[in-house]
C-alpha positions as CSV (number, residue, x, y, z in Angstrom):
1,M,53.2,26.5,122.5
2,A,54.9,28.7,125.1
3,F,53.5,26.4,127.9
4,A,55.0,23.3,126.1
5,I,58.4,25.0,125.7
6,E,58.4,26.1,129.4
7,R,57.5,22.5,130.4
8,M,60.3,21.1,128.2
9,E,62.7,23.5,129.8
10,R,61.6,22.5,133.3
11,V,61.9,18.8,132.6
12,T,65.3,19.2,130.9
13,T,66.6,21.3,133.9
14,A,65.4,18.6,136.4
15,Q,67.0,15.8,134.3
16,I,70.3,17.6,134.1
17,A,70.3,18.0,137.9
18,E,69.4,14.4,138.4
19,M,72.1,13.2,136.0
20,R,74.7,15.3,137.8
21,D,73.7,13.7,141.1
22,E,73.9,10.2,139.6
23,E,77.3,10.9,138.1
24,M,78.5,12.2,141.4
25,K,77.5,8.9,143.1
26,L,79.6,7.0,140.5
27,T,82.4,9.4,141.0
28,L,82.3,8.8,144.8
29,A,82.3,5.0,144.3
30,E,85.3,5.2,142.1
31,R,87.0,7.5,144.6
32,A,86.3,4.9,147.4
33,R,87.8,2.2,145.2
34,W,90.9,4.3,144.6
35,N,91.3,5.1,148.3
36,A,90.8,1.4,149.3
37,E,93.7,0.6,147.0
38,L,95.8,3.3,148.6
39,I,95.0,1.9,152.1
40,V,96.1,-1.6,151.0
41,S,99.3,-0.5,149.2
42,K,100.4,2.0,151.9
43,G,99.6,-0.6,154.7
44,R,101.5,-3.3,152.9
45,G,104.4,-1.0,152.4
46,Y,104.5,-0.1,156.0
47,L,104.3,-3.8,157.1
48,L,107.3,-4.5,154.9
49,T,109.5,-1.4,155.6
50,G,108.2,0.1,158.8
51,E,108.4,3.6,157.2
52,P,106.3,6.0,159.3
53,R,105.5,8.2,156.3
54,L,103.7,5.2,154.7
55,L,101.7,4.8,157.9
56,D,100.6,8.4,157.8
57,E,99.6,8.2,154.2
58,M,97.6,5.1,154.9
59,H,95.7,6.9,157.7
60,D,95.0,9.9,155.3
61,A,93.7,7.5,152.7
62,A,91.5,5.8,155.3
63,D,90.0,9.2,156.4
64,V,89.2,10.1,152.8
65,F,87.7,6.6,152.3
66,D,85.5,7.0,155.3
67,K,84.2,10.4,154.2
68,T,83.6,9.1,150.7
69,I,81.6,6.1,152.0
70,H,79.5,8.4,154.2
71,G,78.8,10.6,151.2
72,L,77.7,7.6,149.2
73,A,75.4,6.5,152.1
74,A,73.8,10.0,152.1
75,R,73.2,10.0,148.4
76,V,72.3,6.3,147.6
77,T,69.1,5.8,149.6
78,D,67.0,3.7,147.2
79,R,66.0,0.1,148.1
80,E,68.6,-1.6,145.9
81,G,71.5,0.7,146.3
82,A,71.4,1.3,150.1
83,P,72.2,-2.3,150.9
84,L,75.2,-2.3,148.6
85,V,76.6,0.8,150.3
86,A,76.0,-0.8,153.6
87,G,77.9,-3.9,152.4
88,V,80.8,-1.8,151.3
89,E,80.8,-0.2,154.8
90,R,80.8,-3.6,156.5
91,A,83.6,-5.0,154.2
92,A,85.6,-1.9,154.8
93,E,85.2,-2.0,158.6
94,R,86.2,-5.7,158.6
95,F,89.2,-5.0,156.4
96,R,90.3,-2.0,158.6
97,A,89.9,-4.0,161.8
98,I,92.1,-6.9,160.5
99,Q,94.6,-4.4,159.2
100,R,94.8,-2.6,162.6
101,D,95.4,-6.0,164.4
102,I,98.2,-6.9,162.0
103,L,99.8,-3.5,162.5
104,A,99.6,-3.8,166.2
105,M,101.1,-7.3,165.9
106,R,104.0,-5.9,163.9
107,D,104.6,-3.1,166.4
108,R,104.8,-5.7,169.2
109,A,107.5,-7.4,167.2
110,N,106.0,-10.9,167.4
111,G,107.9,-11.9,164.3
112,E,107.7,-11.2,160.6
113,T,106.6,-14.8,159.8
114,I,103.5,-14.6,162.0
115,V,102.6,-11.1,160.5
116,L,102.9,-12.4,156.9
117,Q,100.8,-15.5,157.8
118,R,98.1,-13.3,159.2
119,V,98.2,-11.1,156.1
120,E,97.7,-14.0,153.8
121,R,95.1,-15.8,156.0
122,D,92.9,-12.8,157.0
123,L,93.8,-9.5,155.3
124,V,94.0,-10.7,151.7
125,P,90.5,-12.3,151.8
126,A,89.1,-9.2,153.5
127,R,90.5,-7.1,150.8
128,R,88.9,-9.3,148.1
129,D,85.6,-8.9,149.9
130,L,85.9,-5.1,150.0
131,S,86.9,-5.1,146.3
132,R,83.9,-7.3,145.4
133,S,81.6,-5.0,147.4
134,L,82.9,-2.0,145.6
135,D,82.5,-3.8,142.2
136,R,78.9,-4.6,143.0
137,L,78.2,-1.0,144.0
138,N,79.9,0.4,140.9
139,D,78.1,-2.0,138.6
140,Y,74.7,-1.0,140.1
141,L,75.5,2.7,139.9
142,T,76.6,2.3,136.3
143,R,73.4,0.5,135.3
144,D,71.3,2.9,137.2
145,L,72.9,5.9,135.4
146,A,72.4,4.2,132.0
147,Q,68.8,3.5,132.8
148,R,68.2,7.1,133.9
149,Y,69.8,8.4,130.7
150,A,67.5,6.2,128.7
151,D,64.4,7.3,130.7
152,A,65.4,10.9,130.3
153,A,65.8,10.4,126.5
154,H,62.4,8.8,126.4
155,V,60.7,11.7,128.3
156,R,62.4,14.3,126.1
157,G,61.4,12.3,123.0
158,A,57.8,12.2,124.1
159,L,57.8,16.0,124.9
160,G,59.5,16.7,121.6
161,A,56.9,14.7,119.6
162,A,54.1,16.6,121.5
163,M,55.8,19.9,120.7
164,Y,56.1,19.1,117.0
165,A,52.5,18.0,116.8
166,L,51.4,21.2,118.5
167,L,53.7,23.2,116.1
168,A,52.1,21.5,113.1
169,V,48.6,22.4,114.4
170,L,49.7,26.0,115.1
171,S,51.4,26.2,111.6
172,L,48.2,25.0,110.0
173,V,46.1,27.6,112.0
174,A,48.7,30.3,111.2
175,F,48.5,29.4,107.5
176,V,44.8,29.7,107.4
177,M,44.8,33.0,109.3
178,A,47.6,34.3,107.1
179,A,45.6,33.5,104.0
180,Y,42.5,35.2,105.4
181,F,44.3,38.3,106.5
182,T,46.4,38.4,103.3
183,R,43.1,38.6,101.4
184,I,41.8,41.4,103.6
185,L,45.1,43.3,103.4
186,S,45.3,42.8,99.7
187,R,41.9,44.5,99.3
188,A,43.0,47.3,101.7
189,F,46.3,47.7,99.8
190,H,44.6,48.1,96.5
191,R,42.2,50.7,98.0
192,E,45.2,52.6,99.5
193,A,47.1,52.4,96.3
194,E,44.2,53.8,94.4
195,A,43.8,56.6,97.0
196,L,47.5,57.3,96.8
197,D,47.4,57.5,93.1
198,R,44.5,59.9,93.2
199,A,46.4,62.0,95.8
200,R,49.5,62.1,93.6
201,R,47.4,63.2,90.6
202,A,45.8,65.8,92.8
203,L,49.2,67.0,94.1
204,A,50.6,67.1,90.6
205,A,47.6,69.1,89.4
206,R,47.9,71.4,92.4
207,D,51.6,72.0,91.7
208,E,50.9,72.6,88.0
209,I,48.1,75.0,88.8
210,T,50.3,76.7,91.4
211,G,53.1,77.1,88.9
212,I,50.8,78.5,86.2
213,V,49.0,80.9,88.5
214,A,52.3,82.1,90.0
215,H,53.8,82.6,86.6
216,D,50.7,84.4,85.3
217,L,50.7,86.7,88.4
218,R,54.2,87.9,87.9
219,T,53.3,89.9,84.8
220,P,50.5,92.0,86.3
221,L,52.5,92.3,89.5
222,G,55.5,93.6,87.6
223,S,53.4,96.1,85.9
224,M,51.9,97.2,89.3
225,M,55.4,97.6,90.7
226,L,56.5,99.7,87.8
227,M,53.4,101.9,87.9
228,T,53.7,102.4,91.7
229,A,57.4,103.3,91.2
230,L,56.5,105.9,88.5
231,L,53.7,107.2,90.7
232,A,56.0,107.7,93.6
233,D,58.6,109.5,91.5
234,E,56.1,111.8,89.6
235,T,53.7,112.8,92.4
236,S,54.3,115.9,94.4
237,D,51.9,114.9,97.2
238,P,53.9,113.4,100.1
239,I,51.0,111.3,101.3
240,A,50.4,109.8,97.8
241,R,54.1,109.2,97.5
242,E,54.3,107.4,100.8
243,R,51.3,105.3,99.9
244,A,52.8,104.4,96.5
245,R,56.0,103.4,98.2
246,S,54.0,101.1,100.6
247,I,52.2,99.5,97.7
248,E,55.6,99.0,96.0
249,Q,57.0,97.3,99.1
250,I,53.9,95.0,99.3
251,A,54.2,94.2,95.6
252,A,57.9,93.4,96.1
253,R,57.0,91.1,99.0
254,M,54.4,89.4,96.8
255,D,57.0,88.9,94.0
256,V,59.3,87.2,96.5
257,L,56.5,84.8,97.6
258,I,55.6,84.1,94.0
259,K,59.2,83.3,93.2
260,T,59.3,81.0,96.2
261,L,56.1,79.1,95.1
262,L,57.6,78.7,91.6
263,D,60.8,77.3,93.0
264,V,59.0,74.8,95.2
265,A,56.7,73.7,92.4
266,T,59.8,73.2,90.1
267,I,61.7,71.3,92.8
268,E,58.8,69.0,93.6
269,A,58.1,68.4,89.9
270,G,61.7,67.3,89.5
271,R,62.5,70.0,87.0
272,F,64.8,72.1,89.1
273,A,68.0,72.9,87.3
274,I,71.0,75.2,87.6
275,A,73.4,76.8,85.2
276,T,76.9,76.7,86.7
277,A,79.9,78.8,85.8
278,P,83.1,80.0,87.5
279,C,82.0,82.6,90.1
280,R,84.2,84.8,92.3
281,V,83.5,84.4,96.0
282,D,84.5,88.0,96.6
283,D,81.6,89.1,94.3
284,L,79.1,86.9,96.1
285,V,80.1,88.3,99.5
286,R,80.1,91.9,98.3
287,D,76.6,91.5,96.8
288,A,75.3,90.1,100.1
289,M,76.9,92.9,102.1
290,E,75.4,95.6,99.8
291,L,71.9,93.9,99.9
292,F,71.6,93.8,103.7
293,A,73.8,96.7,104.8
294,S,70.8,99.1,105.2
295,Q,68.7,96.5,107.0
296,A,71.4,95.7,109.4
297,T,72.0,99.4,110.1
298,A,68.2,99.9,110.7
299,K,68.1,97.0,113.2
300,H,71.4,98.2,114.9
301,V,73.0,94.8,114.1
302,R,76.7,94.6,113.2
303,F,76.9,92.8,109.9
304,T,80.5,91.9,108.8
305,A,82.3,89.7,106.3
306,E,85.4,87.6,107.0
307,V,87.1,86.2,103.8
308,A,90.1,84.2,104.9
309,E,91.5,83.9,101.4
310,R,91.1,86.4,98.6
311,G,90.5,85.3,95.0
312,L,88.6,82.1,95.6
313,V,86.4,81.0,92.7
314,V,83.6,78.4,92.9
315,V,81.7,76.6,90.2
316,A,78.1,77.7,90.9
317,D,74.9,79.3,89.6
318,R,75.6,82.8,90.8
319,E,72.0,83.8,90.9
320,R,71.0,80.7,93.0
321,I,73.9,81.0,95.4
322,A,73.0,84.7,95.9
323,Q,69.5,83.5,96.7
324,V,70.9,81.0,99.3
325,L,73.0,83.8,100.9
326,A,70.0,86.2,100.9
327,N,67.9,83.6,102.7
328,L,70.5,82.7,105.3
329,V,71.6,86.3,106.0
330,G,68.0,87.5,106.0
331,N,67.0,84.9,108.6
332,A,70.1,85.7,110.7
333,L,69.2,89.4,110.7
334,K,65.5,88.6,111.4
335,F,66.3,86.6,114.5
336,T,69.2,88.6,115.9
337,R,68.4,91.1,118.6
338,R,69.3,94.8,118.6
339,D,73.1,95.4,119.0
340,G,73.7,91.7,118.0
341,R,76.1,90.5,115.3
342,V,75.8,88.6,112.0
343,T,78.9,87.3,110.3
344,L,79.4,86.0,106.8
345,A,82.6,84.0,106.7
346,V,84.3,82.2,103.8
347,A,87.4,79.9,103.9
348,R,89.0,77.2,101.8
349,D,88.1,73.6,102.9
350,G,90.3,71.4,100.7
351,E,88.9,71.4,97.2
352,R,85.8,73.4,98.3
353,A,84.9,76.8,99.6
354,S,83.1,76.8,103.0
355,F,80.5,79.6,103.5
356,A,79.3,80.2,107.1
357,V,76.5,82.5,108.2
358,S,76.6,83.1,112.0
359,D,74.4,85.1,114.3
360,T,74.0,85.9,118.0
361,G,70.2,85.2,118.1
362,P,68.3,82.9,120.3
363,G,69.6,79.8,118.6
364,I,67.7,76.6,117.6
365,G,66.7,73.8,119.9
366,P,68.2,70.3,119.2
367,E,64.7,68.9,118.7
368,A,64.1,71.3,115.8
369,I,67.5,70.9,113.9
370,P,66.6,67.6,112.1
371,H,63.5,69.3,110.6
372,L,65.0,72.6,109.6
373,F,65.2,71.8,105.9
374,D,61.8,70.0,105.7
375,R,59.2,71.5,103.5
376,S,57.0,74.1,105.3
377,W,59.0,73.8,108.5
378,K,58.8,77.1,110.4
379,H,61.0,78.5,113.2
380,E,58.8,81.1,114.8
381,T,60.0,83.3,117.7
382,R,58.8,86.6,119.1
383,G,56.0,86.8,116.6
384,L,58.4,86.5,113.6
385,Q,56.9,84.1,110.9
386,G,57.6,83.0,107.4
387,T,56.4,80.6,104.7
388,G,58.6,77.8,105.9
389,L,59.9,77.2,102.4
390,G,63.1,79.2,102.4
391,L,65.4,76.6,104.0
392,F,63.8,73.8,101.9
393,I,64.7,75.8,98.7
394,V,68.2,76.5,100.1
395,K,69.0,72.8,100.7
396,S,67.6,72.0,97.2
397,I,69.9,74.5,95.6
398,I,73.0,73.3,97.5
399,D,72.1,69.7,96.7
400,A,71.9,70.6,93.0
401,H,75.4,72.0,93.3
402,D,76.6,68.6,94.9
403,G,77.4,70.6,98.0
404,T,76.7,70.1,101.7
405,I,74.8,72.2,104.3
406,R,74.6,71.8,108.0
407,V,73.5,73.7,111.1
408,D,75.3,74.2,114.4
409,S,73.4,75.8,117.2
410,K,73.1,76.0,121.0
411,P,70.0,77.6,122.4
412,G,70.8,81.1,123.7
413,F,74.1,81.3,121.8
414,G,73.0,81.8,118.2
415,A,73.2,79.6,115.1
416,T,75.6,78.9,112.3
417,F,74.6,77.7,108.8
418,T,77.5,76.3,106.8
419,F,77.5,75.1,103.2
420,T,80.2,74.2,100.8
421,L,80.7,74.6,97.0
422,A,83.3,73.1,94.7
423,L,86.3,75.4,93.8
424,A,87.0,76.0,90.1
425,A,90.2,75.0,88.4
426,P,92.7,77.8,88.2
427,R,92.4,78.2,84.4
428,A,88.7,78.8,84.8
429,V,89.0,81.8,87.1
430,P,87.2,84.9,85.6
431,R,88.3,88.5,86.0
432,S,86.1,90.5,88.3
433,T,84.6,93.6,86.7
434,E,83.7,95.1,90.1
435,G,85.6,95.9,93.3
436,A,86.4,93.0,95.6
437,V,85.4,92.7,99.3
438,S,88.0,94.2,101.6
439,P,89.3,92.0,104.3
440,P,88.4,92.9,107.9
441,G,90.3,95.9,109.0
442,A,91.1,97.1,105.5
443,P,90.4,100.7,104.7
């Protein structure tokens, strides 16, 4: 099929070039006729008036006529056309010779009557011969062009019929092959669909088991945390107390992991829900500052809050937003080097409050940013690792609040996680029962 199309293109291109050449021949013939008429009219005008300008214009027309006839002779070389061009050349030469004689006779002032007699006797018949020669040439070129158009149409029609026949054969072959492969693909699709259904059932069973196990583990884990706390408080042996505190920290870490697994199982099962209520931004910021103050001090990282407008209230699930802030601030502290800085900033953004957690850590490469909130994505650096589920849960919580979250980072210059929450109506603002966060620089 490609070969047939290529051949059709080559034939069409050649035919177009040939038609242009034939049309140029006819154009040159018409131009010769026009210049012959100019020679006659300008020459007659000069004979009658003796105006030098008319003589110059006649010579210009004669030069163009000669060039046109030479061009025709170079292009019309076939057995029938070449004699016609030669006839035009002979008739033109005879006409020009008679015209030159008459002009010379006029210039010698032999008398107007003799000049006019010579014009009627010799020049007028020579002009008729030239006109008939041009007519024969034009008629031939017109017929030849029409015949070439007809031949080209016949060739294109034959090629088109061949292409349509080939297309019909190819369509039939394609139909047979499509039916064959459709049958094969249909079987493969059914097998894949069955495998996918089994996989979905297996994943659903896994998530259900994970949720059940995680939920059942929390009860004995809570008891273990309580017993280790009592043991640490009641024992007088410093070694036993230290070991009890270590067990308590390990149990607390296990509790966080179990909560994470429960959240992921709930999200993937489509049962994740939030309970929103008006919540003061100052309280959220204060809780985050208190939670991470000791960790920041221990790492020698400056942890500050910047609240641009006091008294903002958002509609949110306070516990879940505290979880979001804990994850973002915890990550920022984890990846920030000693003597670095972590900032929690809040500002009004139209009808929303914008929360931004910034750090001076190593930053995140542009290739990793699109995958930050994917399930089980991990950003590991300098041996620091995690479950890879934290940011996935964070985005799910913000999505459940109809908020937005984004990341801005440049490798080597830290990262900024920004999320937004809807502001509450003024009448829904609750009273804070605890102290508010002091703005930067306040005592």
